[in-house]
N, C-alpha and C positions, 0 to 999 in steps of 0.2 A: 503494500499501499504506500503511495504519495504521504509524507509529512507536506501538509496544507493547512497555510493561513488565508482565512479568509477576511478580510477588513473593511468593516461597518460604516462607511463615510456619514457626517451628518456638520450639522451647522456649529452646536455647543450652546451653551447658555451660562448666565451668570452662576453660579453656585452661591452668591451671598449676596448682598448689596452693595460690599466693601468691592465685590470681580465686576460690577457693572460699567463703572469707567473705561477697565484697561480690556474688558471683553469690545469694550465698541471702540477703543481705540483701533483692535484686531481688524474691526469688523471693515470700518472706512479707509484702511492700509490696504485692504484689496485690489491693488490695479484691478482684478478680472472683474470687476463692478466699477471702482470709482477709478475715473480717469482727471487727478487732481493737479494742477502745480503745487509743486515744494507740499509734496503728499504727506510726507513723514509728520511734518509740522502743524500743517491742517486737518490730517485724523485725530491728533491728538487734543487739538483747539474744538473739532466737532463735535467730539465726544464728551471733551468736558462740560462746553455749555448743554451740550443733550440730555446727559448723564443724568441732571439733578428729577427733571420730569419720570424718564424712564425708570427711576428708584421707585417714585408715587406706582408706575404701573405694578412693579414686581412685589412692593409692598403690599398691594391687594391682591397677592397672589399666591402668600406665603412667604416673602422675603428672597427668593429665585428661584430658577428659571426650573421644573419639573424634567426636561427634557435629558439632564443628565442621567438622574433614576431612568426613565422610561426605557434611552438608549441600551444603558446596562442592564436593563431584563432582558431588552431581544436580543442582547448580545447570547447572554447567561442561554436562554431559552434556544435561539441558535446553536450554540457550540452544541448542547444536551443534546438536539437530535441530530447533528451532524456526525456525529462520536457513536452513535447506532450502530454510523454503515463505516465510518472510517476514525477508529480512536486516536489516529495521531490528526485529527484536526482543531486547531485551536483558531478563535475566533476573536478578534479584536475590534474597538471602536478608537475612531482617527478623527478628532472633533478639526473642524478650522478654523475657528475664533477662540477655543478654550478649551482648557484640559479632559481630556488626555490629546494635548496639541499632535498634531500631524506628523512633524517633526519628529518626536519623542517614540513614535507609535513605529515610524517609515525607520529609525535606529536600531528599533528591537528587533523588529520582522528582517531587516537584515542580516545582524545579526548570527538569528538563528537558525538560516543558511533551506530555508523550506524548499522543494522542490517542486510547490506551485504557491502562488501568493496572487487568490481571487480578490479583486477592489471590488465591493459590491455596495454603490448607495445608499444611503434611504431615503433617498429624491428617485419615488419611479418614473419622473419625466424628466428628461436633460435640458437642462439651460445653461451657459456658460458661469452663471451667476451660483449655481451651487456645481451640479455633477462637475461640470468645466474646472470649476476655481480647486477644487478639492482635487481632482486630478492631477492639475499642475502643480498644485502645491505638493503631492506625494513625488512629482516625477522632479521635483530639486530638491524633495530632501532624499530620496530612496538612494542606495549606495549599492543597494544589491543587484545582482543579474534582472537587467531587466529583461532579460526573452524568458523569466521564469513568470511575469506578471501577465492573468487574464484579467480584461479591464469590461463591465456590465454596464453600457452606457445607460439603458433607460428599461422600467417592465410596464407602462401606463399599457399594456392590453394584455394583462398575465391575467387571465383566468380568475385565478383566487385568489390574488390581491383585489380583484372587482369583486368577487363574493364573502371577502372581509369588509369590505366598506358595504355593502349590503346588508351585513349582517350588523352590523353599529348604526346602519339605517334604520333596521325593522325594533330592533331594543329602543330606538331612541323614539319612534312611531306608536310605541305602549306610551308614552307619558304622558301625547293627548287625550284630552276625553276621548270617549270612543265615539262618539255621536260627529268628531268634526275630522276625525281618522281619514276620510274619504278627499277632504277640501284642505288637507295639508300642502303647502309648497314646497319641493324638495329644490333651495337654494345651494347650489354649487358654488363656494366659494374658494380660490386660488389664489393662493401670494400670486401680484401681478409685478409685473417688471416693465424695464423702460419701453416706448414702443420702438425706438430707435434696436432696439434687440432683434427685432422682428425684423426690422427692414435688411439687419444684417446676417439674416438667415437662422438667428435661434427657434428653434423645434418647440419650446416647450406650451404656448396658449396651443397650438393645434394639436398637442399630446393630450394636454389637459380635455381637449374639448370630444377625442375620441375616446379617455376614460368613461367621459360623463356619458358618451352615447352607450358605450358596452355594459357601464352600471343600469343604467335605464333598458339596455334589450334585457339583460337579464333577470330584470325586474317584470317584465310585460309592460313597463312605461307604464308602470302605477299607478303614476300622481302626475301634477303639471308640472314643469322643471327648468332652472332658470341658470345662466354662467355669470358669475361675475369675477372683481376682482378687490384685492382688498393690498391695506401696508404701503401704499402709496408716500414715497419720499425725496424731497425736493420739487424744484422747479418741471422739471421737466415731462413732457405728455407718457400718460402710462395707460396699459392693456384699461381699455373700461367694455362694461359699466363697472362702474367703481362699485362695492358690497353695501354702503351705507344709499349712496343712491338708489339703487334696485329695490332695498329693505321699502323704502319712501311711496316709489313709484308702485310697488303690490300693494302696496295701502292705500294707495290714488285709486286701486283699483278694484277694492274693493275686498280684497285678498286677505283677510285676517290672523291664519294659520302657517307659521314657517318656520321651517327645520333646516339650520343652516348646518351644511356639510362643509367641515372643511377638509380639501381635496387637495395631493398634495402631498398634505402634513403626514405623516405615519408616526407621530404622538403629540399630547397638548403640550405645550409653550405659550407663551405670551401673548400670541397672535391671534392662538386660541382660547385661552383664558381669560386673559382683559380685555382685547380689541373684539373677538367676535364675543364672549361671552359678558360683558360688561360696557363698553364702549358702544357697541354697538346694539346694544340690549337699550339703555337711553335714547337711541334715534326711532328703535322700535316702538317703546313705551309714547315717547314724543308724536310717533305718526298715527296712530291708534289700534296696533297690530297686539290682539289678543292671547294669543299662544306664539312666546316667542324661544324656541330650544334649540340649543347648538348641539349637535352630536361627540360626541366623546368621541376620543381619538384613536386610533386604533392601539395604539398603549401596548398592553398585554394579550392582543386578538391571535389565536391560537392559530387560524386560517393565514393570519398573515405571516406569521414564523413558516407555516407550510409553503406559501408562496416562495420565500428568501429558501428554503432550504432545497425545491425544488431548481433554482434559479443556480443554484451551487452546485447540485448533480448534475443539472444539463452540460453545464464549464465541463466538471469531468471528466462527464463522460466522454462528450467532445473529444477533451485532448486524450483523451484513452483511445 
């Protein structure tokens, strides 16, 4: 059996309120996303200016990001499952902007001289701002034999992943009063990107659309559904419609029962718990929405782990 490493890539998040500013500094230093003059200086300046607002957001969701907890649990679940087929499998987490940082994980993996290293992003949809940035950082930091590396770019049309989303949707629908469940609007909210990314060929938004189509096909188009984008930063034009505007428009059309479905996020963090769960809940309340529920993230979903396991095993089988 080959000695195999699987590296799960994720964004990372501050594990304390004190970590918020250095986390933001790392984020704004990423040249794959932000192209700023005097970037090192400006990243620190922007992080310092934004930190007080962001700290307040984290205070409202428990004082830290839960992304480290959920990603660590997903790592352990996947490793346990993979080791039943190959005991010589180790699973790592490499975070882009916080610990465990990619540079430290790349060093450890290189030192252990694996026969195969499978790079698996916890971003089902490819964007230069997520998977692309993580892979670029890995290439900069990994000093081992690059011939051993296997890149998994995306899995947005993986049926098991889509079934995992549908299981969470079904669980969330049970939280609505029974008499209105058939009226619930399924609102798929994805993290936005600048429109300039799309013009440069970034496939992210098209892949989001295909995932939503697959999810709805698997549930036989059970409800009316909508797609929108959240988390706009800066003055440039971003993907539309925005999630807050979508909520307001649905309210104006008399649609009063909304299930918000974070799409492309595979665990809960500040953008699901605060932005969708608190900030946009205020928008819904002001707009007259009667029932507003945010779907729980995939987090500890067994189906999602099954999907990741299948992706790894397909690569192992394909290589052998």
